[in-house]
N, C-alpha and C positions, 0 to 999 in steps of 0.2 A: 642113554641118558647123559653119560659123562661128556660125550662129544657134542650132544645137543646144548649142554650148558655153555660150551665154549663159544656159542653164537653170541652170547651176551658181551664178553670182553671184545670180541671181534667188531661188533657194532659200535661199541664205545670208542675203540681205537680208530675206526674209519670216520666216525663223527668228529673226533678231535682233529684228524687230518684235514677234513673239509673246513672246519673252523679256522685252522691255522692257515689254510690256503686263502680263506677270505680275509683274515686279518693281515697276512703278510704275503700278498700276491707276487712280490718281487723280493725274495729273500737275499738275492745278490746285492741289493741296495744296502744291506746291513753291513757289508764288508767294508773294511778300511782300505782306501785306495793305496796301492803300492806300485812302485816302479816295476815294470814287467818287460823282460827281454825274451821273446819267443824262442830264440836260439840257445838260451841258457840251459845248461844241463842241471839235473838234480844235484843238490849239494852232497858232498861226501858224507855229511852227517846223516842224510836220509838213508843212504845205503848201509851205513853202520847200524842204524836203527832197524832196518829191515832184517839184517843178520841176527840182531838180538831177538827180534820177534819170531824169527824162524826157529830159534832154539826153544822159545816158549811153546810154540806150536808143536814141535816135534816131540817134546817130552811131557806134554799135558795129556794125561790119560783121559780118554773119552768115557762118558758115563756108561754106555753099553757094556764096556769091559768090566767096569766096577760092579755093575748090576749082575753081570754074569758070575763074577767072583762071589758076591754075596749069596747067589743061588747055588753055585757049585759047592761052596763050603758049608752050606746050610747054616749060615750065621744067624739067620732070623727067618721068621715067617715071610712068605712071599708078599703079603700085604704091607709089610714094614719097609720093603725096598723103595716104593714110591714115597713113603713118608720120609725116609732118609733123604731122598732127592728134594723133597719140599723144604727140608731144613737147609739144604745147600742153596736152593733158590732164594730163601729168605735172607741168608747171609750175602748172597749175590746182590740182592736189591739194596740192602743196607750199605754194603761195601761200595756199590756204584755211586750212591749219593755222597758218601764220605770222601771217596777218592776223587770224585768230580769236583767237590768243593776244594779239596787240598790241591788238586792240579791247577786250579785257577790262581793259587797262591805260590806254590813252589815248583810247578812244572813237572818235568819227567822224574824228579826225585820221588814223586808219589808212586810211580810205576815200580821203582826199585824196592820201595817198601812192600808193595803188594807181592812182588816176585819172591822176596825173602820170606814173607809170611806164608805163602802157599807152597813153597818149594818142598816141604816135608809132608805133604798130604799123602803121598804114595805109601811110605812105610806104615803110616797110621791106618790107612784103608786096607792094605793087603796083608799086614802082619798082626794087627790088633784084633781084639774081640769086638763085639758090637758097640761098646761104649767108645773105645778108641776110634773105631771106624766112623762113628757119628762125628767125633771131633775132626777127623780127617775130611769128612764131607763138608764140614763148615769151612775149613781152610780151602778146600777145592772151590767152594762157592765164592770165597773172597777173591781167589784168582780169577774166576769167571767174571765177577763184578768189575774187576780192573780191566779185563780184556774188552768188556762190552762198553765201558764208559770212557776210558782215557787212552786206550791203546791207539786208536785212530786220531784222537784229538791232538796228539803230539805232532802228527803230520801237518796239520793246519798251521802250526807255528813255523814250519820249515819251507813250505811250498806255497807260492802265490796262487790265488784262486783260479787263474787261467790254466794252471797245470795240475790242479788237484785231481781231476778225473783220471788222468794217466797215473798219477802218483798213487791214488787209492786202488786203482785197478792192479797195478804192479804189486802193491802191498798185499792185497787180498789174494792174488794168485800165489805169491810166495807163501803166505800163511796157510792157504789151503793145501798146497803141494806138500809142505813139510808136516802139516797135521796128518795128512794121509800116510806119508812115508813113516812117520813116527808111530802112528796107530798100527800099521801093518807089522812093524818091527816089535812093538810091545805085545801085540797079539801073539806073535810067534814066541817071544820070550816067556809069555805066560805059561805056555805048554812045556817049556824046557827048563826055565830057571827064573823063579820068582825073585831071588835076590838081584839077578841081572836086570830084570825089568825095573825094579825099584831104584837101583843104582843109576840106570839110564835116565829115568825120570828126574831124579834129584840133581844129577850132574848137569843135564841140559838146562834146568831152571837156574842153577847157580851160574852156569856159563852166560846165560842171558843177563843175569844180574851183574856179572863182571863187566860185560860190554856196556850196559846202561851206566854203570859207575864210570866207565871210561868217557862216555858222552858227557856226563855231568861235570867231570873234571876238566875236559878239554874243549867244550863248546859252550858258547854263550847263547842261552835260549832266545834272547831278544834279537840278536843280530845274526845268528847262524854263522858267526865267524869263530875260528879257533882262537882260544885264549893263549895257548902255548903250543909249540911244535910237538 
């Protein structure tokens, strides 16, 4: 029955997609024309940004490990685990809307705010009781909201439309590889050292924040040119 109910949002999503295709058959026409040099390499700012995102991916604990922890530690009844996840998804949705709006005004500074807010979800989830764990899941959802709304949007400010396919592909490959590697490492650390797992998660998020802060201080979002050496 639960899976059957999912047919409803699936139909709605597909219907919206078809309406969008009808209303905007050529979305590329909405782009602002920019000078494009096909031989031009990706800017240095892009690669620095990819490194920052790699740190986010590596240290962001996936929900299956969190759910396993809740179950293994008998922190709550099994039926409460998906309820905790629903709270995370609610904060994800709200955060995505807020961060998306802020991104249009202040750019990548919004991502820095999200990274700092969500950096400490791991100790709350893995060391706290059910109340603290719920607060940690809300912070986890805030980080997910930022990842789903503004993480890729920043690339559109760096790369011309003619190169975005390659840029997004490289970005996604890096994100996926580091997410996988970090998940494997944190799964291993869970069995041997919970403090090490938490420390790894927090440090990688803060490292990402430090790199994003470097981008904010050294690069002009509008021109992609360095402000200072």
